[in-house]
MDTraj code that builds the backbone (N, CA, C; nanometers):
import mdtraj as md
import numpy as np

residues = "MET LYS ASN LYS GLY LEU VAL TYR SER THR GLU GLN GLY ARG MET CYS PRO ASP CYS GLY GLN SER LYS GLU GLU CYS ASN CYS LYS GLN ASN GLN SER VAL ILE TYR SER ASP GLY ILE VAL ARG VAL SER ARG GLU THR LYS GLY ARG LYS GLY LYS GLY VAL THR LEU ILE THR GLY ILE PRO LEU ASN GLU ILE GLU LEU LYS PHE LEU ALA LYS GLU LEU LYS THR LYS CYS GLY SER GLY GLY THR VAL LYS ASP GLY VAL ILE GLU ILE GLN GLY ASP HIS ARG ASP ARG LEU VAL GLU GLU LEU GLN ILE ARG GLY TRP THR VAL LYS ARG VAL GLY GLY".split()
xyz = np.array([
    [11.8631, 11.2555, 10.2252],
    [11.9559, 11.1468, 10.1997],
    [12.0807, 11.2035, 10.1341],
    [12.1947, 11.1638, 10.1800],
    [12.3221, 11.2135, 10.1299],
    [12.3649, 11.1334, 10.0072],
    [12.4045, 11.2040, 9.9007],
    [12.4525, 11.1393, 9.7799],
    [12.5990, 11.1014, 9.8012],
    [12.6279, 10.9713, 9.8032],
    [12.7626, 10.9251, 9.8350],
    [12.8548, 10.9199, 9.7156],
    [12.8043, 10.9119, 9.5925],
    [12.8925, 10.9110, 9.4772],
    [12.8592, 10.8046, 9.3758],
    [12.9497, 10.7866, 9.2852],
    [12.9341, 10.6951, 9.1740],
    [12.9281, 10.5501, 9.2208],
    [12.8322, 10.4721, 9.1697],
    [12.8210, 10.3319, 9.2075],
    [12.8468, 10.2377, 9.0904],
    [12.8486, 10.2927, 8.9652],
    [12.8770, 10.2087, 8.8492],
    [12.9436, 10.2934, 8.7410],
    [13.0427, 10.2360, 8.6766],
    [13.1120, 10.3010, 8.5657],
    [13.1229, 10.2006, 8.4520],
    [13.0994, 10.2459, 8.3283],
    [13.1096, 10.1543, 8.2151],
    [13.2533, 10.1084, 8.1934],
    [13.3495, 10.1858, 8.2380],
    [13.4907, 10.1472, 8.2240],
    [13.5339, 10.0470, 8.3304],
    [13.4948, 10.0708, 8.4554],
    [13.5454, 9.9903, 8.5662],
    [13.4410, 9.8992, 8.6289],
    [13.3155, 9.9097, 8.5905],
    [13.2116, 9.8260, 8.6513],
    [13.1619, 9.8866, 8.7816],
    [13.1307, 9.8010, 8.8788],
    [13.0786, 9.8479, 9.0077],
    [13.1850, 9.9261, 9.0834],
    [13.1392, 10.0333, 9.1468],
    [13.2281, 10.1226, 9.2210],
    [13.1846, 10.1295, 9.3666],
    [13.2800, 10.1523, 9.4548],
    [13.2497, 10.1729, 9.5966],
    [13.2060, 10.3184, 9.6144],
    [13.0850, 10.3429, 9.6661],
    [13.0398, 10.4812, 9.6830],
    [13.1155, 10.5560, 9.7926],
    [13.1821, 10.4839, 9.8827],
    [13.2536, 10.5492, 9.9926],
    [13.3910, 10.6016, 9.9503],
    [13.4708, 10.5155, 9.8838],
    [13.6074, 10.5558, 9.8503],
    [13.6257, 10.5895, 9.7028],
    [13.5290, 10.5558, 9.6165],
    [13.5384, 10.5880, 9.4755],
    [13.6225, 10.4921, 9.3931],
    [13.6747, 10.3871, 9.4553],
    [13.7537, 10.2863, 9.3846],
    [13.6603, 10.1794, 9.3285],
    [13.7129, 10.0989, 9.2326],
    [13.6333, 9.9872, 9.1842],
    [13.6188, 9.8857, 9.2979],
    [13.5177, 9.8004, 9.2911],
    [13.4923, 9.7046, 9.3995],
    [13.6124, 9.6140, 9.4246],
    [13.6866, 9.5786, 9.3196],
    [13.8041, 9.4929, 9.3368],
    [13.9172, 9.5650, 9.4105],
    [13.9278, 9.6961, 9.3942],
    [14.0354, 9.7733, 9.4563],
    [13.9947, 9.8382, 9.5884],
    [13.8695, 9.8258, 9.6249],
    [13.8159, 9.8905, 9.7452],
    [13.8752, 9.8282, 9.8714],
    [13.9140, 9.9140, 9.9656],
    [13.9654, 9.8690, 10.0944],
    [13.8669, 9.8956, 10.2072],
    [13.7559, 9.9585, 10.1776],
    [13.6580, 9.9929, 10.2814],
    [13.6003, 9.8688, 10.3488],
    [13.5590, 9.7695, 10.2704],
    [13.4929, 9.6505, 10.3251],
    [13.5896, 9.5601, 10.4008],
    [13.7175, 9.5653, 10.3681],
    [13.8142, 9.4795, 10.4361],
    [13.8375, 9.5222, 10.5793],
    [13.8081, 9.6472, 10.6108],
    [13.8316, 9.6983, 10.7456],
    [13.7098, 9.6890, 10.8346],
    [13.6040, 9.6219, 10.7869],
    [13.4850, 9.6104, 10.8694],
    [13.5140, 9.5235, 10.9907],
    [13.4518, 9.5595, 11.1004],
    [13.4785, 9.4891, 11.2249],
    [13.4022, 9.3577, 11.2321],
    [13.4503, 9.2720, 11.3193],
    [13.3878, 9.1430, 11.3445],
    [13.2686, 9.1650, 11.4358],
    [13.1605, 9.0925, 11.4114],
    [13.0442, 9.0988, 11.4981],
    [13.0718, 9.0112, 11.6202],
    [13.0715, 9.0725, 11.7375],
    [13.1018, 8.9981, 11.8590],
    [12.9750, 8.9384, 11.9178],
    [12.9893, 8.8205, 11.9737],
    [12.8754, 8.7536, 12.0361],
    [12.9227, 8.6866, 12.1639],
    [12.8371, 8.6059, 12.2235],
    [12.8712, 8.5371, 12.3470],
    [12.9455, 8.4060, 12.3218],
    [12.9824, 8.3792, 12.1962],
    [13.0584, 8.2596, 12.1641],
    [12.9735, 8.1396, 12.1272],
    [12.8420, 8.1578, 12.1238],
    [12.7519, 8.0482, 12.0894],
    [12.6832, 8.0824, 11.9579],
    [12.6940, 7.9898, 11.8630],
    [12.6259, 8.0053, 11.7351],
    [12.4883, 7.9433, 11.7504],
    [12.3844, 8.0181, 11.7134],
    [12.2477, 7.9711, 11.7283],
    [12.1847, 7.9427, 11.5923],
    [12.1205, 7.8270, 11.5813],
    [12.0552, 7.7849, 11.4576],
    [11.9061, 7.7709, 11.4865],
    [11.8233, 7.8452, 11.4125],
    [11.6795, 7.8424, 11.4351],
    [11.6051, 7.8397, 11.3023],
    [11.4739, 7.8215, 11.3103],
    [11.3887, 7.8200, 11.1915],
    [11.2828, 7.9270, 11.2083],
    [11.2506, 7.9959, 11.0973],
    [11.1532, 8.1039, 11.1034],
    [11.0711, 8.1071, 10.9756],
    [10.9423, 8.1416, 10.9889],
    [10.8559, 8.1584, 10.8723],
    [10.7957, 8.2985, 10.8691],
    [10.8131, 8.3738, 10.9733],
    [10.7521, 8.5048, 10.9883],
    [10.7920, 8.5999, 10.8744],
    [10.6935, 8.6581, 10.8087],
    [10.7187, 8.7558, 10.7042],
    [10.7643, 8.6957, 10.5723],
    [10.7476, 8.5649, 10.5569],
    [10.7943, 8.4989, 10.4346],
    [10.6829, 8.4195, 10.3666],
    [10.5590, 8.4577, 10.3912],
    [10.4421, 8.3936, 10.3305],
    [10.4397, 8.2429, 10.3562],
    [10.4773, 8.2006, 10.4762],
    [10.4724, 8.0601, 10.5138],
    [10.5942, 7.9790, 10.4758],
    [10.6844, 8.0363, 10.3990],
    [10.8058, 7.9644, 10.3586],
    [10.9060, 7.9681, 10.4731],
    [10.9607, 7.8542, 10.5089],
    [11.0543, 7.8471, 10.6205],
    [11.1972, 7.8725, 10.5771],
    [11.2719, 7.9395, 10.6632],
    [11.4155, 7.9577, 10.6437],
    [11.4873, 7.9199, 10.7718],
    [11.6109, 7.8764, 10.7572],
    [11.6948, 7.8458, 10.8720],
    [11.7854, 7.9651, 10.8956],
    [11.7860, 8.0173, 11.0186],
    [11.8667, 8.1332, 11.0541],
    [11.9869, 8.0899, 11.1369],
    [12.1026, 8.1455, 11.1057],
    [12.2245, 8.1181, 11.1813],
    [12.2751, 8.2515, 11.2335],
    [12.2792, 8.2667, 11.3660],
    [12.3227, 8.3917, 11.4275],
    [12.4403, 8.3667, 11.5212],
    [12.5145, 8.4718, 11.5509],
    [12.6213, 8.4653, 11.6494],
    [12.7551, 8.4167, 11.5963],
    [12.7746, 8.4138, 11.4654],
    [12.9030, 8.3706, 11.4105],
    [12.9989, 8.4902, 11.4136],
    [13.1107, 8.4772, 11.4834],
    [13.2038, 8.5902, 11.4987],
    [13.2966, 8.6068, 11.3779],
    [13.2407, 8.6481, 11.2641],
    [13.3175, 8.6722, 11.1427],
    [13.2800, 8.8082, 11.0859],
    [13.3698, 8.8671, 11.0055],
    [13.3336, 8.9912, 10.9392],
    [13.2454, 8.9603, 10.8187],
    [13.1972, 9.0631, 10.7508],
    [13.0981, 9.0455, 10.6449],
    [13.1490, 8.9608, 10.5284],
    [13.2723, 8.9793, 10.4878],
    [13.3281, 8.9045, 10.3751],
    [13.3390, 8.7562, 10.4097],
    [13.3920, 8.7247, 10.5279],
    [13.4045, 8.5854, 10.5706],
    [13.2673, 8.5217, 10.5900],
    [13.1713, 8.6008, 10.6384],
    [13.0359, 8.5511, 10.6597],
    [12.9702, 8.5133, 10.5275],
    [12.9896, 8.5944, 10.4243],
    [12.9336, 8.5634, 10.2926],
    [12.9978, 8.4378, 10.2344],
    [13.1282, 8.4218, 10.2563],
    [13.1969, 8.3020, 10.2075],
    [13.1451, 8.1772, 10.2787],
    [13.1276, 8.1862, 10.4116],
    [13.0737, 8.0740, 10.4880],
    [12.9311, 8.0418, 10.4426],
    [12.8499, 8.1459, 10.4204],
    [12.7123, 8.1248, 10.3752],
    [12.7096, 8.0515, 10.2425],
    [12.7999, 8.0865, 10.1538],
    [12.8057, 8.0192, 10.0235],
    [12.8360, 7.8708, 10.0414],
    [12.9320, 7.8387, 10.1284],
    [12.9660, 7.6986, 10.1533],
    [12.8494, 7.6227, 10.2162],
    [12.7797, 7.6858, 10.3108],
    [12.6672, 7.6202, 10.3772],
    [12.5504, 7.5995, 10.2807],
    [12.5257, 7.6973, 10.1942],
    [12.4189, 7.6822, 10.0952],
    [12.4500, 7.5659, 10.0008],
    [12.5772, 7.5503, 9.9653],
    [12.6176, 7.4397, 9.8790],
    [12.5955, 7.3066, 9.9496],
    [12.6316, 7.2984, 10.0787],
    [12.6116, 7.1751, 10.1566],
    [12.4644, 7.1365, 10.1633],
    [12.3760, 7.2377, 10.1728],
    [12.2330, 7.2122, 10.1855],
    [12.1649, 7.1991, 10.0497],
    [12.2313, 7.2400, 9.9442],
    [12.1691, 7.2373, 9.8128],
    [12.0523, 7.3331, 9.8045],
    [12.0710, 7.4511, 9.8623],
    [11.9617, 7.5453, 9.8757],
    [12.0126, 7.6872, 9.8577],
    [11.9217, 7.7813, 9.8435],
    [11.9570, 7.9218, 9.8320],
    [11.9605, 7.9872, 9.9677],
    [11.9947, 8.1133, 9.9680],
    [11.9979, 8.1870, 10.0929],
    [12.0679, 8.3199, 10.0766],
    [12.0890, 8.3887, 10.1893],
    [12.1509, 8.5199, 10.1873],
    [12.2107, 8.5519, 10.3242],
    [12.2813, 8.6654, 10.3301],
    [12.3330, 8.7175, 10.4565],
    [12.2715, 8.8552, 10.4768],
    [12.2012, 8.8742, 10.5883],
    [12.1402, 9.0034, 10.6201],
    [12.1767, 9.0425, 10.7625],
    [12.2400, 9.1555, 10.7785],
    [12.2731, 9.2110, 10.9106],
    [12.3447, 9.1114, 11.0004],
    [12.4410, 9.0380, 10.9467],
    [12.5183, 8.9431, 11.0253],
    [12.4480, 8.8118, 11.0537],
    [12.3335, 8.7878, 10.9891],
    [12.2579, 8.6642, 11.0059],
    [12.2547, 8.5906, 10.8730],
    [12.2923, 8.4632, 10.8747],
    [12.2856, 8.3822, 10.7537],
    [12.1468, 8.3198, 10.7464],
    [12.0797, 8.3372, 10.6315],
    [11.9488, 8.2775, 10.6081],
    [11.9633, 8.1733, 10.4990],
    [11.9251, 8.0488, 10.5292],
    [11.9271, 7.9399, 10.4322],
    [11.7826, 7.8982, 10.4076],
    [11.7415, 7.8913, 10.2812],
    [11.6041, 7.8553, 10.2488],
    [11.5763, 7.7102, 10.2858],
    [11.4650, 7.6872, 10.3540],
    [11.4257, 7.5525, 10.3940],
    [11.4677, 7.5208, 10.5368],
    [11.4299, 7.4025, 10.5822],
    [11.4627, 7.3576, 10.7177],
    [11.5833, 7.2642, 10.7111],
    [11.7005, 7.3167, 10.7414],
    [11.8251, 7.2400, 10.7362],
    [11.8982, 7.2457, 10.8698],
    [11.8242, 7.2575, 10.9797],
    [11.8871, 7.2780, 11.1102],
    [11.9818, 7.1653, 11.1482],
    [11.9406, 7.0402, 11.1317],
    [12.0250, 6.9278, 11.1729],
    [12.1579, 6.9271, 11.0961],
    [12.1498, 6.9419, 10.9664],
    [12.2689, 6.9402, 10.8815],
    [12.3631, 7.0573, 10.9151],
    [12.3043, 7.1759, 10.9385],
    [12.3860, 7.2933, 10.9677],
    [12.4510, 7.2859, 11.1056],
    [12.3792, 7.2313, 11.2044],
    [12.4375, 7.2161, 11.3382],
    [12.5604, 7.1263, 11.3304],
    [12.5487, 7.0139, 11.2603],
    [12.6630, 6.9229, 11.2451],
    [12.7801, 6.9915, 11.1754],
    [12.7515, 7.0615, 11.0662],
    [12.8575, 7.1270, 10.9885],
    [12.9283, 7.2349, 11.0697],
    [12.8536, 7.3139, 11.1452],
    [12.9142, 7.4207, 11.2256],
    [12.9951, 7.3641, 11.3420],
    [12.9518, 7.2503, 11.3986],
    [13.0292, 7.1860, 11.5051],
    [13.1605, 7.1316, 11.4503],
    [13.1565, 7.0777, 11.3293],
    [13.2793, 7.0290, 11.2655],
    [13.3785, 7.1434, 11.2483],
    [13.3271, 7.2632, 11.2214],
    [13.4129, 7.3809, 11.2014],
    [13.4630, 7.4398, 11.3333],
    [13.4207, 7.3819, 11.4454],
    [13.4785, 7.4192, 11.5747],
    [13.4000, 7.5180, 11.6583],
    [13.2766, 7.5489, 11.6235],
    [13.1985, 7.6422, 11.7022],
    [13.1070, 7.5676, 11.7981],
    [13.0730, 7.6347, 11.9088],
    [12.9721, 7.5836, 12.0010],
    [12.8377, 7.6214, 11.9428],
    [12.7543, 7.5220, 11.9159],
    [12.6282, 7.5464, 11.8442],
    [12.5110, 7.5034, 11.9293],
    [12.4062, 7.5871, 11.9310],
    [12.2807, 7.5550, 11.9989],
    [12.1685, 7.5605, 11.8979],
    [12.0795, 7.4643, 11.9066],
    [11.9596, 7.4638, 11.8246],
    [11.8516, 7.5360, 11.9024],
    [11.8000, 7.6440, 11.8464],
    [11.7062, 7.7321, 11.9165],
    [11.5672, 7.7152, 11.8571],
    [11.4659, 7.7166, 11.9420],
    [11.3283, 7.7050, 11.8939],
    [11.2836, 7.5613, 11.8866],
    [11.1685, 7.5394, 11.8214],
    [11.1055, 7.4089, 11.8165],
    [11.1651, 7.3073, 11.7334],
])
top = md.Topology()
chain = top.add_chain()
for i, resn in enumerate(residues, 1):
    res = top.add_residue(resn, chain, resSeq=i)
    for name in ("N", "CA", "C"):
        top.add_atom(name, md.element.get_by_symbol(name[0]), res)
traj = md.Trajectory(xyz[None], top)
């Protein structure tokens, strides 16, 4: 494993291991590319690997990582639930498919409800 560098400094806080700047001054994440898809946002529910707890998955949103995290925060607030962003997929705790489909359609995306 390659040692990329300093990740925390008591003077500046969290550091970017790639460029060595503080997280606020880092330009590495701003240049990340958009995840391309077929133009359809898919909303599904999954329990696999979560000890029976269901999560709602949102895939295919053509945004970069920063915009995706911001959207996830807004959607979690709308649902009153927790969640995260992993590998370009937004995970919202619980079954909120109906509410999320409506919200994403309002935002102008073509949305499909996938699965049961």
